[in-house]
Structure formats: C-alpha cells, structure tokens
N, C-alpha and C positions, 0 to 999 in steps of 0.2 A: 503493500500500499503504499502510493506517494501523494502527499499532498504539496499545490503549490499555491502559494499567496500571492497576487499580484493586484497593482490598480492605486498602490500609494502614491505620496506626490505632496506637493506644496502648494497647499491654499488659503487663501485669506478669509478671516474670520466670517458666519454666514454664507461661506462657500458649501458647495457639494463633490464628495468624490463617492464612487463606488468601488469597493474590495471586491475580487474576485477570489476563489480558491478550485483551482481545477485536481482534481485527483484521476488515479491509474486506471479506473473504470470499475471503480469500486464502491459497492453500497455498505450504508450502515444503518446504526438505530439512531444515531442522533450527531448532529453537527454543530458546530459552535466557533465564534469568535471570541477571542480574548488579545488585552491588552497591555503593552507591560511601556510604562513611562520611564526615564533614566532614574537610578537611584529608587527606585520602586517595585514592588510588587508585582509579579502577572497576577492583572483583574477581567474578572468577567464581563464579556459585552453582551453576547445576543447568542440563543442558542434553538433549536428547532430540532423536532425528531424528522426522520427521513421522510415520513408520509405527511408532514408539513400540518399534523393537526393541533401539533405543541409547541407553542411559542415561550420564549423569557428572554425577558429584557433587562440589564442593572438599570437602576432608578436614573443613573445619572444619564442616561443617550432613552431614554423612554420617550416615543413622540416625534425623536428625531432620525432615530435610526430605524433600516430595518432588513432584517434577516430574509432573504429568500433562496429559493434549489430551481433549477432549471432541471425538468423531468428527462428532458434529451441525452445534454450532454453532461449531466450528474454533477455540474460544479454548482458552488454555493455564493452568494453575494451577500454583500453586506451594502448596503446604500447608507450613506451616512448625509445625512443634510443639516441647516443651518449649524455649521461646526464652531467649536470654540477652542480658544488655546487648550485649553485642557483636556481636550481630545489630541494634545500631542503625541503619540507612543507608537513603537510597533508594534503592528495587528497579526495577529497568529491565528491563521484557520484551523482546527481540531474537529477531530471526528472519533466515532466509537462502535464497535459492532452490535455494541447489548446495550442494556442499560434504559433508563428513561432520561428526558430532558434535564441537565445539570447545569450548574454554574460553578463548578467544582474542575480544578486542572486536573485534580488524580482522578475521576473519572473519565478522562478521554487517553488513547492511548498513541494517538497519531497524533502528528502535529506538522505544521506548513512552515518555511523556512523564515517565514514573519517578511511585511512590507512596511515600508516608512511614512506617516500620514506626521505631517509640519503644520501646523496650521497656526499663522500670523495675526498678529491683533493690529 
C-alpha cells in the first residue's frame, strides 16, 4: 500500500487549496487527513469511512474543510476553504483497512509522505 499526498502550496489567508491523496489501488475502511506544524504534535484534521457514510472533522476546521473520495480513481481529497495562518502545517493523508472512523494517529497504519501548506497573513 502506498499513499501519496500532493496539492500543497502557499496561499493567502482566506484562500483555498485542495489536497489530494493517491493510493496504489487499495481499498480501506477509513481514510483521514492529519497535519503537523513546526514544533507541534501531529493532529487530526478530518476522516471518513471508505463508504462515505461517516465523517469526522476537527473543531478547528469544521465548516471550512471537506473530505471526500473519488469512487473511480480511489483518491481522497481535502478541500480547504477560508484558510487561516494557523492552518499552516505539513498535511498527511492516512488510511487503515479495518476499524471505525477515528481521530487518533495510532488507528491508521498507512501514511503518505506529507505536503506543505503555508497560509500567509
């Protein structure tokens, strides 16, 4: 299983970015996005069940970010709107082949390499 996150970049506050997570053709029970800012621990951003019937968001991103999945190419997306400087971090996609939607890093076995998102004020 290989996950690859991409789509990061530099954007002004209030702007939008869409992150993508490609995988090598595997299916999972859940997929998620996490982020890690310099000097901080990795934190949960959003997650969904593979079927899409369960969604979970961190309070800090509710109403601004949306996680989704493409049924054809199996990619997972994170649409980020109304970005704030505090959203600046390396964003990681993650997946696991069993278990319910979770906000814990320990519940995910597979991780992408991360993509940098920088929001300027």
